[in-house]
C-alpha positions as CSV (number, residue, x, y, z in Angstrom):
1,M,25.7,-58.9,-152.1
2,K,26.7,-55.3,-152.3
3,S,26.7,-54.4,-148.6
4,N,28.1,-51.0,-149.0
5,V,25.4,-50.0,-151.5
6,F,22.8,-51.5,-149.3
7,L,24.0,-49.6,-146.2
8,G,24.3,-46.4,-148.2
9,L,20.7,-46.7,-149.4
10,L,19.5,-47.5,-145.9
11,K,21.4,-44.4,-144.6
12,S,20.1,-42.2,-147.4
13,K,16.6,-43.1,-146.3
14,G,17.4,-41.9,-142.8
15,K,17.2,-45.5,-141.4
16,N,19.6,-47.9,-139.7
17,V,20.0,-51.6,-139.0
18,D,18.1,-51.3,-135.8
19,W,15.1,-49.9,-137.7
20,L,15.4,-52.6,-140.3
21,S,15.5,-55.3,-137.7
22,D,12.4,-53.9,-136.0
23,R,10.5,-53.6,-139.3
24,M,11.4,-57.1,-140.3
25,I,10.2,-58.5,-137.0
26,E,6.9,-56.6,-137.5
27,E,6.6,-58.3,-140.9
28,G,7.2,-61.7,-139.3
29,E,10.9,-62.2,-140.1
30,Q,12.6,-62.9,-136.8
31,V,16.0,-61.5,-137.5
32,S,18.2,-59.7,-134.9
33,R,20.4,-56.7,-135.5
34,S,23.5,-58.8,-135.1
35,T,22.2,-61.4,-137.6
36,I,21.7,-58.6,-140.2
37,Y,25.3,-57.4,-139.6
38,K,26.6,-61.0,-140.0
39,K,24.7,-61.3,-143.3
40,L,26.1,-57.9,-144.5
41,R,29.6,-59.1,-143.7
42,G,29.1,-62.3,-145.7
43,V,29.1,-64.7,-142.8
44,S,25.8,-66.0,-144.0
45,E,23.3,-65.0,-146.7
46,F,19.9,-63.5,-146.6
47,T,17.1,-65.9,-147.4
48,A,14.6,-65.3,-150.1
49,P,11.8,-64.4,-147.6
50,E,14.2,-62.0,-145.8
51,I,15.1,-60.3,-149.1
52,K,11.4,-60.0,-150.0
53,T,10.7,-58.4,-146.6
54,I,13.6,-56.0,-146.9
55,S,12.5,-55.0,-150.3
56,K,9.0,-54.3,-149.0
57,V,9.9,-52.3,-145.9
58,M,12.6,-50.3,-147.8
59,E,10.4,-49.9,-150.8
60,L,13.1,-51.2,-153.2
61,S,12.3,-51.6,-156.9
62,N,12.9,-55.1,-158.3
63,D,15.9,-53.7,-160.3
64,V,17.5,-52.2,-157.1
65,M,16.8,-55.4,-155.1
66,L,18.4,-57.6,-157.8
67,D,21.4,-55.3,-158.1
68,I,22.1,-55.3,-154.4
69,F,21.4,-58.9,-153.4
70,F,22.4,-60.9,-156.5
71,E,25.8,-61.0,-158.2
72,E,25.8,-60.9,-161.9
73,L,26.6,-64.4,-163.3
74,V,29.1,-64.5,-166.1
75,S,29.3,-67.7,-168.2
């Protein structure tokens, strides 16, 4: 996950992790601010439903979402 890119995008939209947590809870994803920070630090990973909710509330395109949350696989 590209945490710095994600946080920069969040900030560029005038939002913060508190806002994100609140919006995710409104959408049915029970995730706290501290849990989001742990996931951004790589302690754990965002689940597919969480990524879907984040993409929805932040209005991310599929390309941006894929770029941020998924590392390119090299074979």
